[in-house]
C-alpha positions as CSV (number, residue, x, y, z in Angstrom):
1,M,93.9,83.1,116.0
2,S,92.0,86.4,116.6
3,N,94.4,89.6,116.7
4,S,91.9,91.2,119.5
5,K,93.9,91.3,123.0
6,R,92.4,89.4,126.2
7,V,91.7,91.1,129.6
8,V,91.3,88.1,132.4
9,I,89.4,89.6,135.1
10,R,90.3,89.0,138.9
11,L,88.3,90.1,141.7
12,P,88.3,88.7,145.3
13,G,84.8,86.8,146.2
14,V,83.7,87.4,142.5
15,A,82.0,83.8,140.8
16,R,81.6,83.5,137.3
17,T,78.5,85.5,136.3
18,P,75.9,84.5,133.8
19,D,76.1,88.0,131.3
20,I,79.9,89.2,131.7
21,A,78.4,92.2,129.9
22,E,76.2,93.2,132.0
23,H,78.1,92.9,134.8
24,F,81.2,94.5,133.7
25,E,79.6,97.1,131.8
26,L,82.4,99.6,133.4
27,E,85.0,98.0,132.3
28,L,84.1,97.1,128.5
29,E,83.2,100.7,127.9
30,A,87.3,101.2,127.7
31,L,87.8,97.5,126.3
32,N,85.3,97.5,124.0
33,S,86.6,100.9,122.6
34,I,90.6,98.8,121.2
35,G,88.2,95.5,121.0
36,A,89.3,93.1,123.5
37,E,87.5,90.2,124.9
38,L,87.4,90.4,129.1
39,I,87.4,87.2,130.1
40,E,86.4,85.9,133.5
41,P,87.2,83.0,135.2
42,E,85.0,80.5,136.1
43,S,86.3,79.5,139.7
44,E,89.0,81.5,141.6
45,D,91.1,78.9,142.5
46,E,94.6,80.1,141.4
47,D,95.9,77.1,138.8
48,H,92.5,78.2,137.0
49,F,93.1,81.8,137.0
50,I,97.0,80.7,135.7
51,E,95.7,78.6,133.6
52,K,93.8,81.3,131.8
53,A,95.6,84.6,132.2
54,R,98.7,82.5,130.7
55,N,98.2,83.5,127.3
56,A,96.3,86.6,128.4
57,D,97.2,90.4,127.3
58,G,96.7,91.8,130.1
59,I,95.2,91.8,133.5
60,L,92.6,93.3,136.0
61,T,92.3,93.4,139.4
62,S,92.1,95.5,142.7
63,W,92.4,95.7,146.4
64,G,91.9,91.5,148.3
65,V,93.6,89.9,145.7
66,T,97.2,88.6,145.3
67,I,99.1,88.9,142.5
68,D,102.6,87.4,143.0
69,A,105.6,86.4,141.3
70,R,104.7,83.1,140.6
71,I,101.9,83.6,139.2
72,I,103.7,86.8,137.3
73,S,106.2,84.0,135.8
74,E,103.6,82.2,133.7
75,L,101.9,85.3,132.3
76,K,103.5,84.7,128.5
77,R,102.2,87.7,126.5
78,C,100.8,90.0,130.0
79,A,101.9,94.3,128.9
80,V,99.7,95.0,131.8
81,I,97.7,94.6,135.3
82,G,96.0,96.7,135.6
83,V,94.5,97.6,139.8
84,G,91.8,99.5,141.1
85,S,93.1,101.4,144.1
86,I,95.7,103.2,145.6
87,G,98.0,100.7,146.8
88,V,99.3,97.8,144.7
89,D,100.9,96.0,147.9
90,M,99.1,92.5,146.6
91,I,100.7,92.7,143.5
92,D,104.8,92.0,143.5
93,V,106.0,94.9,141.5
94,D,109.3,94.2,141.5
95,A,108.7,90.9,139.5
96,A,106.1,92.5,137.4
97,T,108.3,94.7,136.7
98,E,111.2,92.2,135.7
99,A,109.0,90.2,133.3
100,G,108.2,94.1,131.3
101,I,104.7,94.5,132.7
102,V,103.3,97.9,133.5
103,V,101.6,97.8,137.0
104,T,99.0,100.4,136.9
105,N,96.9,101.8,139.6
106,V,94.2,104.9,140.1
107,P,95.3,106.9,143.2
108,D,93.6,110.0,142.2
109,V,89.5,108.5,142.7
110,F,90.0,108.4,146.3
111,I,91.9,111.4,147.7
112,E,88.2,113.1,148.9
113,E,87.4,110.8,150.4
114,V,90.4,109.3,152.2
115,A,90.4,113.4,153.1
116,D,86.8,113.7,154.1
117,H,87.3,109.8,157.0
118,T,90.9,111.9,157.9
119,L,89.1,114.9,159.0
120,M,86.4,113.1,160.6
121,F,88.5,110.7,163.1
122,L,90.4,114.0,163.7
123,L,87.0,116.0,165.0
124,A,85.9,112.8,166.1
125,S,89.0,112.7,168.4
126,S,88.6,116.2,169.5
127,K,85.6,115.9,170.6
128,L,85.6,112.5,172.2
129,L,83.0,111.3,170.3
130,K,83.2,108.1,171.6
131,P,82.9,107.9,174.9
132,L,80.5,110.6,175.0
133,M,78.1,108.8,173.2
134,G,78.9,106.4,175.2
135,Y,77.9,108.2,178.0
136,C,74.4,109.4,176.3
137,E,73.7,105.5,175.7
138,E,74.2,104.5,179.3
139,G,71.2,107.3,180.5
140,R,74.5,109.0,182.9
141,W,73.6,112.2,181.2
142,W,74.6,114.4,183.3
143,E,77.8,113.0,184.5
144,M,79.2,113.4,181.1
145,R,78.5,117.0,180.8
146,S,81.9,117.9,182.6
147,V,83.6,116.1,180.3
148,P,84.1,118.9,177.2
149,S,85.4,121.6,179.8
150,A,88.0,119.9,180.1
151,L,89.0,119.7,176.5
152,P,91.5,121.3,175.1
153,R,90.3,123.6,172.4
154,L,91.0,122.3,168.9
155,W,91.7,126.3,167.1
156,G,95.7,126.1,167.3
157,Q,96.4,122.6,167.9
158,T,99.2,120.9,165.5
159,L,97.9,118.4,163.2
160,G,101.5,116.4,161.6
161,L,101.0,114.8,158.5
162,L,103.6,111.5,158.3
163,G,102.7,111.4,154.2
164,F,102.6,114.4,152.0
165,G,101.1,113.0,148.8
166,N,97.5,114.2,147.1
167,V,95.4,112.8,150.3
168,G,98.0,113.9,152.8
169,M,97.8,117.2,151.2
170,G,93.6,116.8,150.9
171,V,94.0,116.4,155.2
172,A,96.1,119.6,155.2
173,R,93.5,122.1,153.0
174,R,90.6,120.6,155.2
175,A,92.6,121.2,158.6
176,K,93.8,124.7,158.0
177,A,89.8,126.1,158.1
178,F,89.8,124.2,161.0
179,G,92.5,126.7,162.5
180,L,94.7,123.7,163.3
181,Q,98.4,124.3,162.6
182,V,100.0,121.6,160.2
183,I,103.2,120.2,159.7
184,A,104.5,117.7,158.1
185,Y,107.5,114.8,156.7
186,D,108.1,113.0,153.4
187,P,111.4,112.8,152.5
188,Y,110.4,112.7,148.8
189,V,108.1,116.1,148.9
190,S,110.4,119.5,148.1
191,D,110.0,121.8,151.0
192,L,108.5,123.7,149.0
193,K,105.3,122.4,147.5
194,M,104.6,122.1,151.4
195,T,105.3,125.6,152.5
196,D,103.0,126.4,149.4
197,E,100.1,124.5,151.1
198,Y,100.8,126.6,154.0
199,V,102.6,123.3,155.9
200,E,105.9,123.4,158.1
201,P,108.5,120.9,156.3
202,V,109.7,119.1,159.6
203,S,111.9,116.0,160.6
204,F,110.5,112.6,160.7
205,Q,111.1,113.0,165.1
206,D,110.0,117.1,165.0
207,V,106.3,115.3,163.1
208,V,106.3,112.0,166.8
209,E,107.5,114.6,169.3
210,R,105.3,118.2,168.2
211,S,102.0,117.0,166.6
212,D,98.5,116.8,168.6
213,Y,96.8,114.8,166.1
214,L,99.8,112.7,164.2
215,S,98.2,111.0,160.4
216,L,99.9,108.3,158.8
217,H,99.7,109.2,154.8
218,A,102.4,107.2,153.4
219,P,103.2,103.7,151.3
220,D,102.7,100.0,152.0
221,N,106.6,98.5,151.2
222,P,109.7,97.0,152.9
223,E,110.6,100.7,153.7
224,T,108.0,102.0,155.6
225,K,106.8,98.4,157.2
226,H,106.6,99.3,161.3
227,L,107.2,102.9,160.4
228,I,105.5,103.8,163.3
229,G,106.1,101.8,166.4
230,A,107.4,101.6,170.1
231,P,110.1,104.6,170.1
232,Q,107.0,106.6,168.6
233,F,104.9,106.3,170.6
234,A,106.7,106.8,173.6
235,A,108.0,109.8,171.8
236,M,104.3,111.5,171.3
237,K,103.2,113.5,173.3
238,S,100.7,111.8,176.4
239,T,97.4,113.9,174.9
240,S,97.9,113.2,171.7
241,F,96.4,111.4,168.4
242,F,96.7,108.6,166.5
243,I,95.3,108.4,163.4
244,N,96.1,106.1,160.2
245,T,93.8,106.1,157.2
246,A,96.8,104.3,155.4
247,R,97.5,101.0,155.9
248,G,97.8,98.6,158.9
249,P,101.6,97.4,158.3
250,L,102.9,100.6,158.8
251,V,102.3,100.2,162.1
252,D,104.2,97.8,164.4
253,E,100.3,97.1,165.9
254,E,101.6,95.5,169.5
255,A,103.7,98.4,170.2
256,L,100.5,100.6,169.4
257,I,97.8,98.8,172.5
258,K,101.1,98.7,174.5
259,A,100.6,102.9,174.4
260,L,97.1,102.9,174.0
261,I,97.0,100.6,177.5
262,E,99.8,102.4,179.1
263,K,98.2,106.1,178.2
264,Q,101.6,107.2,176.3
265,I,98.9,108.5,173.8
266,A,94.9,110.1,174.1
267,G,94.1,107.6,171.3
268,A,93.5,106.2,167.9
269,A,91.5,106.0,165.1
270,L,91.7,103.9,162.7
271,D,91.0,102.9,159.3
272,V,93.0,99.9,158.7
273,T,94.3,97.4,160.7
274,E,97.8,94.7,160.8
275,Q,95.6,92.0,159.9
276,E,91.6,92.4,158.6
277,P,89.0,91.9,160.0
278,P,91.5,91.8,162.8
279,H,91.3,88.7,165.0
280,K,88.0,88.7,167.2
281,D,90.1,89.4,170.5
282,N,91.8,92.0,168.9
283,P,91.8,94.7,172.0
284,L,91.7,97.9,169.5
285,R,87.8,96.4,168.8
286,F,87.0,96.9,172.1
287,M,89.4,100.0,173.3
288,K,86.8,103.5,174.2
289,N,89.6,105.5,172.4
290,V,90.0,104.0,170.5
291,L,87.4,105.0,166.7
292,L,87.8,101.5,164.3
293,T,86.1,101.3,161.1
294,P,86.7,98.5,158.0
295,H,89.2,99.7,155.8
296,T,86.1,102.3,154.3
297,A,87.7,104.8,153.8
298,S,87.4,105.4,150.5
299,A,83.8,104.4,150.5
300,S,81.3,106.4,148.1
301,S,78.6,106.1,145.9
302,R,81.6,107.5,143.1
303,M,84.3,105.5,144.5
304,R,84.1,101.8,143.0
305,K,82.2,102.7,139.8
306,E,85.1,105.2,139.1
307,T,88.0,103.3,140.5
308,R,86.0,100.0,137.7
309,R,85.8,102.5,135.1
310,R,89.5,104.2,135.4
311,A,91.8,101.3,136.0
312,S,89.4,99.3,132.2
313,Q,90.8,102.7,130.7
314,E,94.9,102.6,132.1
315,V,94.8,98.9,130.7
316,A,93.0,99.8,127.4
317,S,95.8,102.7,127.0
318,V,98.5,100.4,127.0
319,L,97.5,97.6,125.3
320,S,96.9,100.3,122.3
321,G,100.0,101.7,122.9
322,R,99.4,104.7,125.2
323,W,101.1,105.5,128.2
324,P,98.9,105.3,130.8
325,M,97.9,108.0,133.0
326,S,99.4,106.2,136.9
327,C,102.3,103.5,136.3
328,V,103.3,102.7,139.6
329,N,106.9,101.4,137.7
330,P,107.1,103.4,135.2
331,T,110.4,102.2,134.2
332,V,109.4,99.8,132.5
333,L,107.7,102.1,130.0
334,P,110.5,103.0,128.3
335,R,111.5,99.4,127.1
336,V,107.5,98.8,125.7
337,P,106.5,98.2,123.1
338,L,107.1,94.7,123.5
339,E,107.7,91.6,120.8
340,R,104.9,89.4,122.7
341,W,102.0,92.6,122.8
342,Q,102.6,94.3,119.7
343,P,100.9,97.4,120.0
344,V,99.6,99.7,117.6
345,S,102.0,102.7,118.6
346,M,104.3,104.5,121.5
347,E,103.6,108.2,122.6
348,R,106.6,109.4,124.4
349,G,104.3,111.3,127.0
350,P,101.5,111.0,129.1
351,N,98.4,109.7,127.7
352,R,96.2,112.7,128.9
């Protein structure tokens, strides 16, 4: 039997390509360096994927594909699941951890793009871009002239961040250039880190009540499901805008729609929804005070290539016995090397 590592790739909507070397050139940059073979299943059928992955040493995947406990229970040799996105909610991380499988992601690749998108939402909301464009499209040029005079000045208003990870920090730095006062709530980030960025640390209730623009930057997990719902929308200013470039399930969408209809808040800007794509009758698609983009906040010419390359580098690192740069379930790391995959060595430190 060959001692080379076998990595199975599972991506959404991808049928088997005639030339793996050409189609997966970026993935093979890293995998070839450790002599690993890349395998693409012939179909998207889950049972077929399990058959291909059962004795594989690693899996490469991305957002839009589920790897649940059933699949993980069938993996006999797998040491690592490399995910080409920030979010790993499509992976049953608990099941992977129980099985001793390292789960990696690529959180730093998307930071600047998502922060840019968030600020774009903020600026467009502050200037009522959508309704003003509607006036132009309808030929109501002079009618719209009275609208801007009623808008508050952006400078000096308060941006509240729910979550102060890398993206939240990037948004804060951008917002400061526009004269916004920035406050933030994140129970896992120290006050000192926030104040170092000239951001005021506040309570969950304070960030909801004080914000003129409330921007969500939390991860999607059981703890954060419906983090924002009816009580929070009721507590927000009636003139405030809600922004979500994180994940749809963090928000009680029915409560959001109700808050918008009843004018509890002034508007919303969303890159994500609870169901994606949203149902054709979802009111959020048609509201004049809602900006909606199709989960593209991270999109850029660099992003797709770099996520593919980085996810593969993480898989290669684990399979060659090195710690990955970004491990979602770090409690697994002290338990490796595992007998089933026998890496060359294990460095006791991050792979920099």
